[in-house]
N, C-alpha and C positions, 0 to 999 in steps of 0.2 A: 057308556057304550051304547050304540044305537041298537034298536031291536033286531035288525037284520044281522048285524055283527054278532049279537048274542045268540041268534038262531044258528049261525054257522059254528060258533064255539060249542054250543050245546049239541049240534049234530055230530061233530067229531068226537065229543065226549061219549055220546051214545053209541057211535060206531065202535069205539074202543071197548065199551062194555059188551056189545054184541060179539066182538072178536074174542072176548074172554070165554064165551060159552061154546065156541067152536074150537075144540081142543083134542089133541092126541096125547094120551097119558104116557109119559116117559118118567123114569125115576127122578125124584126130587123136584123137577121143573116141568110142568106140562107144556107141550108145544101148542101155542094158540095163534090166532090170526090178529092179535092185538097190534102187532107191529105195522100192519097195513094202514090203519087210520093215523098212526103216529107219523109215518112217511107223508101221507096225504095232507095232514093238518099243517105240518111245517112247510111243506112245499107250496100248498095252495092258499093257506091263510096268512103265511108269513111267520116270522119267528115269534113275535109277541102273542098273536092270537093262537098260533099252534101250541105254544107253551100254556096259555090259558085253558085251551081245550083239555089238555092232559091234567092240569091242576084241578080243573073242574071234575074230571073223572075220578081222580084220586080223592078229592074232598068228599064227593058223593059216597064213595066206598067207605071212607073212614068214618063217616057219620052213621054207618050201619046198613046202608042199602047194599045188598049182596051182588055187586057188579064185578067183583074181582073173580079170577079163575077159581078161587077156593072160598068164596063168600064175601064178607065185608066186616066192618067194625074197626074200632080203634086198635084192637088187639092184633089186627093184620100187620101192624108195624113189626111185630115179632116173628112173622112168617119168613121162611127162607126166600120166598119169591118177591118180597116187598122191594128189594133193590131194583128189580126190573121196572117197577112202576116209576121210581125216581128217574131211572134211565129213559123212560118214555117221555117224561117232561123235558129233560135236558136234551134228549135226541130230537124231539120236535123243534125245539128252539134252534139247535145247531143246524138242522136240515134247512129250516127257513132262512137262517143267516147265510148259509153257503149259497143257496139257490138265489136269494135276493142280491147278495153282495156281488156275486160273479155272474149274475143274470144267466143262470144255467137254463138252457132250453133243449139241448140235444139229449136223447135218452142215455147215452153213455156218461155224459157229465152229471146227469141227474142220478144215475146209478152210483157214481162215486160219492155224491152227497148222501144218498141213502145208505151206502156202505159205511160212511163215517157215523151216521146215526146208529146203525147196528152195532158198531164198535163201542159207542158210548153206552148203549143199552146192555151189552154183554159185560162191559167193565163194571158198571154199577151193579148189575145183577150178580156177577160172580163175587164181587167184593162183599156184598150183603149175604149171599149164600154161604160163603166161607165163615163169616162172623156169626151168623145165626146158628149154623150147625155146630160151631165150636162153643159159643158162649150162652146161647139161649136153649137150644135143644140138647146140648152136651153130648152130641154124637159127631165128633169132628170128622170132616172130610180132609183128605190130603189135598194139596194144591193141585195135583194132577187130576184127582177125582172131581174137584170143584170145576176145573176147566172142562173136563170131559162132560159132566152132567149139565153144567151151566152154559157152555158155548158149543162144544164140538158136536154133541148129539142133535141139538136143534139147528145147527148151522146149514145143512143142506136145504131144509125147508125154508129157512129164513132167507137164504141167498136166492132161492127161486122167487120168493115174494118180493125181494129187493129188485130183481130184474123186472117182474111183472108190474110192480108199482112205478118203476122208471118209465115204462111205456105209457102207463095210465096217466101219470102226472104230465108227461109230454103232451098227451092228447087233451087233457083237461085244463092246462094252463091258459089257453086263449079265452076260455069262458070265464075263468076266475079273474083274469086280467081285465076283462071288460067290466066285470062287477066291481073290481077295485077302482077302476077309473070313473065309473058312475058314482061310487061313494065319494071319491075325492071331489068331483064336480058338484055334487049335492051338498057336501059339507063345507 
């Protein structure tokens, strides 16, 4: 991987870490701004590099650097929120795939790609939340409580971020497209 590419991957990993510290506490799952760099990484870097940025973020946290919303370390795997981190990696990849495959450029079509990313993050997050609360913490949540705390409560804010990021991606795509074509010509 070229140094400039590594810098972009690192930048989006760092932005995800910064987003973890901007949070609103709600029961079980804090609302953070981490989803913003997930949308941006997939859309602007593409599926592979978007995925790498989130895997880099997760790896840094799991080795002990406190970059997650509630710290870091290998034990974070057992936290109820770890599923969202898995969802970030899968979501960034999916967002990049959709935007690249269908050459999405209009804000509404980008919004739909972002919405699919959000659905992936919620699915992974709620799945992990349910399992962690039941088998690790041993304070089970009902399926409806899992969906309430894991998706419904953060959804209004996440939908607003989804819309804002659609416009932001639309405006930033030309600059990243030029960078991508320069890399292709240089390589």
